[in-house]
C-alpha positions as CSV (number, residue, x, y, z in Angstrom):
1,X,-54.7,-108.1,-15.2
2,X,-52.9,-106.1,-12.6
3,X,-50.5,-103.9,-13.5
4,X,-47.9,-102.6,-11.0
5,X,-47.5,-99.1,-10.8
6,X,-45.0,-97.1,-9.0
7,X,-45.6,-93.8,-7.4
8,X,-43.1,-91.2,-6.7
9,X,-44.2,-87.8,-4.9
10,X,-40.7,-85.7,-3.8
11,X,-40.2,-82.3,-2.3
12,X,-37.3,-80.2,-2.5
13,X,-35.6,-79.2,0.6
14,X,-35.6,-75.3,1.1
15,X,-33.3,-73.1,2.8
16,X,-34.2,-70.1,4.7
17,X,-31.5,-66.7,5.0
18,X,-31.5,-64.0,7.1
19,X,-29.3,-61.3,7.0
20,X,-28.2,-58.7,9.0
21,X,-26.8,-55.7,7.3
22,X,-22.9,-54.7,8.5
23,X,-23.0,-51.0,9.6
24,X,-20.3,-48.5,9.7
25,X,-19.9,-45.0,11.3
26,X,-16.9,-42.7,10.8
27,X,-16.4,-39.2,11.8
28,X,-13.3,-37.4,11.9
29,X,-13.0,-34.6,14.4
30,X,-11.4,-31.2,13.1
31,X,-7.4,-30.6,13.9
32,X,-6.7,-28.3,16.2
33,X,-5.0,-25.2,14.4
34,X,-3.7,-21.8,15.3
35,X,-1.7,-19.5,12.9
36,X,-0.2,-16.8,13.7
37,X,1.5,-14.5,10.8
38,X,4.0,-12.2,12.3
39,X,3.4,-9.1,10.4
40,X,6.5,-8.6,7.9
41,X,9.0,-5.5,8.5
42,X,8.9,-3.0,5.7
43,X,11.6,-0.2,5.8
44,X,11.2,3.0,3.1
45,X,14.0,5.4,2.9
46,X,13.6,8.3,0.5
47,X,15.6,11.0,-0.8
48,X,13.9,14.1,-2.0
49,X,14.0,15.3,-5.4
50,X,15.8,18.5,-5.8
51,X,14.5,21.0,-8.4
52,X,16.6,24.1,-9.1
53,X,15.3,26.9,-11.3
54,X,17.9,29.7,-12.5
55,X,16.1,33.0,-13.0
56,X,19.6,35.6,-13.7
57,X,18.9,34.8,-17.2
58,X,15.4,36.3,-17.3
59,X,16.4,38.7,-14.3
60,X,19.6,40.4,-16.4
61,X,17.0,40.7,-20.1
62,X,14.8,42.6,-17.8
63,X,18.0,44.8,-16.8
64,X,17.3,43.6,-13.1
65,X,20.5,42.4,-12.2
66,X,22.7,41.9,-9.6
67,X,25.2,45.2,-9.0
68,X,28.0,43.4,-9.5
69,X,26.5,42.0,-12.6
70,X,25.4,45.3,-13.8
71,X,28.7,47.3,-13.4
72,X,30.7,44.2,-14.8
73,X,27.9,44.5,-18.0
74,X,28.0,48.9,-18.2
75,X,31.8,48.4,-18.0
76,X,32.1,45.8,-20.7
77,X,29.6,47.8,-22.7
78,X,31.9,50.9,-22.3
79,X,34.5,48.9,-23.4
80,X,33.3,48.1,-26.6
81,X,31.9,51.3,-27.5
82,X,35.1,52.7,-26.9
83,X,36.8,50.3,-29.2
84,X,34.1,51.0,-31.9
85,X,35.0,54.8,-31.6
86,X,38.8,53.9,-31.5
87,X,38.0,51.9,-34.7
88,X,36.1,54.3,-36.3
89,X,38.1,57.5,-36.0
90,X,40.7,55.6,-37.5
91,X,38.6,54.4,-40.0
92,X,37.9,58.2,-40.7
93,X,41.8,59.1,-40.2
94,X,42.9,56.7,-42.8
95,X,40.2,58.5,-45.1
96,X,41.5,62.1,-43.8
97,X,45.0,60.7,-44.7
98,X,43.9,59.5,-48.2
99,X,42.2,62.6,-49.3
100,X,44.1,63.2,-52.5
101,X,42.0,59.3,-54.0
102,X,39.3,61.7,-54.2
103,X,35.9,62.3,-52.8
104,X,34.8,65.0,-49.7
105,X,35.8,62.8,-46.7
106,X,35.2,65.5,-44.2
107,X,31.5,66.6,-45.3
108,X,30.7,62.5,-45.6
109,X,32.6,61.9,-41.9
110,X,30.6,64.9,-40.2
111,X,27.0,63.6,-41.8
112,X,28.0,60.3,-40.1
113,X,29.0,61.9,-36.6
114,X,26.3,64.2,-36.6
115,X,22.7,61.9,-37.0
116,X,22.8,58.2,-34.7
117,X,22.0,55.3,-36.5
118,X,18.2,54.0,-37.0
119,X,17.0,52.0,-34.1
120,X,15.2,48.5,-34.8
121,X,11.9,48.2,-34.2
122,X,10.7,44.4,-33.3
123,X,8.7,42.5,-31.1
124,X,11.4,41.5,-28.3
125,X,9.8,39.0,-25.9
126,X,11.5,39.9,-22.1
127,X,12.5,37.8,-21.3
128,X,13.8,36.0,-23.5
129,X,13.1,31.9,-24.5
130,X,14.8,29.5,-22.4
131,X,16.3,32.1,-20.5
132,X,15.2,30.3,-16.9
133,X,17.1,27.6,-16.6
134,X,15.9,24.5,-14.8
135,X,17.6,21.1,-13.2
136,X,15.4,18.6,-12.1
137,X,17.1,15.5,-9.7
138,X,14.0,13.5,-9.4
139,X,13.3,11.2,-5.4
140,X,14.5,8.0,-5.1
141,X,12.7,5.7,-3.0
142,X,14.3,2.7,-1.3
143,X,12.1,-0.4,-0.2
144,X,13.2,-2.7,2.1
145,X,10.7,-5.8,2.9
146,X,11.7,-8.6,5.6
147,X,9.1,-11.3,5.2
148,X,8.4,-13.6,8.2
149,X,6.7,-17.1,7.7
150,X,3.9,-17.9,8.9
151,X,3.9,-19.7,12.0
152,X,1.5,-23.3,11.7
153,X,0.5,-25.1,14.9
154,X,-1.3,-28.3,13.8
155,X,-2.8,-31.6,15.4
156,X,-4.2,-33.3,14.2
157,X,-7.2,-36.1,15.5
158,X,-7.5,-39.4,14.7
159,X,-11.0,-40.8,12.7
160,X,-14.0,-42.2,14.8
161,X,-14.8,-45.4,13.4
162,X,-17.5,-47.7,15.0
163,X,-18.1,-50.9,13.0
164,X,-20.8,-53.3,13.8
165,X,-20.2,-56.7,11.4
166,X,-23.2,-57.7,9.8
167,X,-24.6,-61.4,10.1
168,X,-26.0,-64.0,7.6
169,X,-28.3,-66.5,9.4
170,X,-29.6,-69.6,7.5
171,X,-32.0,-72.6,8.7
172,X,-33.8,-75.0,6.5
173,X,-37.2,-73.7,5.7
174,X,-38.9,-77.2,4.8
175,X,-37.0,-80.9,4.6
176,X,-37.0,-82.6,1.5
177,X,-39.3,-85.6,1.4
178,X,-39.8,-88.5,-0.9
179,X,-42.8,-90.7,-1.0
180,X,-42.5,-93.9,-3.0
181,X,-45.9,-96.2,-3.3
182,X,-46.7,-99.1,-5.1
183,X,-49.8,-99.8,-6.5
184,X,-51.8,-102.2,-8.6
185,X,-53.7,-100.9,-11.6
186,X,-56.5,-103.1,-12.7
187,X,-56.7,-102.9,-16.7
């Protein structure tokens, strides 16, 4: 017996793709830039410091004073000594007026008037402490600064761009095919 048989052979189509990549180049030239900085104006005013030293007290402590001052001092010392002498004489006169109250005022006054008083001994610092007077006025500094802004001149440059577009090419690498055949098969 004969059986009909169908044979089908097919071949798929194949597509071929070929690409060329795009190319892009960008370069940025530097900008033209000039900067100028004017100097600041600075003015400085200084008032000098003052130091005053007054040594007159130290010189007076050492009896090395101006003539007019020494005359004035000796005159004052003489006046004080005179006043003390007057007070002593008045006191002794009062004692003699009251001789009737007893005691021996003439002998005691003779003893007082015959001997000088005892001098005190001790360490004296010449000149005395803080006899030199000082006065200090510190210096003053006035600073005036006038700043100046920088002068900037900038000329930008545009970027340089080159672009080559890419390509995609397609083609048929293999065509499709379909073969159908009929055969009789003997069985």
